[in-house]
C-alpha positions, -999 to 999 in steps of 0.1 A, spaced: -402 813 -140 -405 833 -108 -395 869 -103 -363 860 -84 -351 836 -111 -359 862 -138 -339 889 -120 -310 866 -114 -311 853 -150 -307 889 -162 -280 896 -137 -259 871 -156 -250 897 -182 -233 922 -160 -216 894 -141 -205 879 -174 -188 912 -183 -172 914 -148 -159 879 -151 -144 886 -185 -128 918 -170 -114 897 -141 -99 873 -167 -84 902 -185 -69 916 -153 -50 884 -148 -27 891 -176 -2 906 -152 -4 878 -127 25 854 -121 3 825 -133 -21 842 -157 -34 813 -177 -47 795 -147 -68 824 -136 -77 836 -172 -90 801 -178 -108 799 -145 -126 833 -148 -133 827 -185 -148 793 -177 -170 807 -150 -182 834 -175 -190 806 -200 -209 786 -174 -229 817 -165 -237 824 -201 -248 788 -207 -271 790 -177 -287 822 -192 -296 802 -223 -307 772 -203 -281 748 -218 -257 745 -188 -252 714 -168 -260 716 -130 -234 690 -121 -206 709 -138 -217 741 -121 -217 723 -87 -182 708 -93 -167 741 -103 -184 760 -74 -174 733 -48 -138 732 -62 -135 770 -60 -148 770 -24 -124 743 -13 -94 759 -29 -104 791 -13 -105 773 21 -71 759 14 -57 794 7 -74 806 39 -49 787 60 -21 808 44 -40 841 44 -62 846 75 -42 860 103 -10 860 83 -15 882 53 -37 911 43 -69 900 25 -67 926 -3 -30 935 -3 -16 900 -9 -20 879 -40 -32 849 -20 -58 870 -2 -72 883 -35 -72 848 -50 -90 835 -19 -117 862 -20 -121 858 -58 -126 820 -54 -152 825 -27 -170 851 -46 -171 829 -77 -183 800 -55 -211 821 -42 -220 833 -77 -221 797 -90 -243 787 -62 -268 812 -76 -263 798 -111 -269 763 -98 -301 776 -82 -312 791 -115 -305 758 -133 -325 738 -108 -362 731 -117 -386 756 -101 -404 727 -83 -373 720 -62 -372 753 -44 
């Protein structure tokens, strides 16, 4: 395993904690169980990748879905609402950050010969 993969693999632990914290913060959201489940699921996918038992296809589906839902929300946010002072703006940014993170998890799960 290369140095980049090793560093990213160990970055999973702080991100795991941040994802669980994000899930906890959703308890005051109007639709908390959707977001608690989402952030908790991403935390679990990350942890599975750390131990090398995750499935790349599932990571790809969740990452792509998060990106696409974030793009859908962008139509309602960009140019119409504040990115950080609106619920939809924060949801959009969270989805895109998770999508980016899961892109790294997907890379970690790929075989080293496919770089």
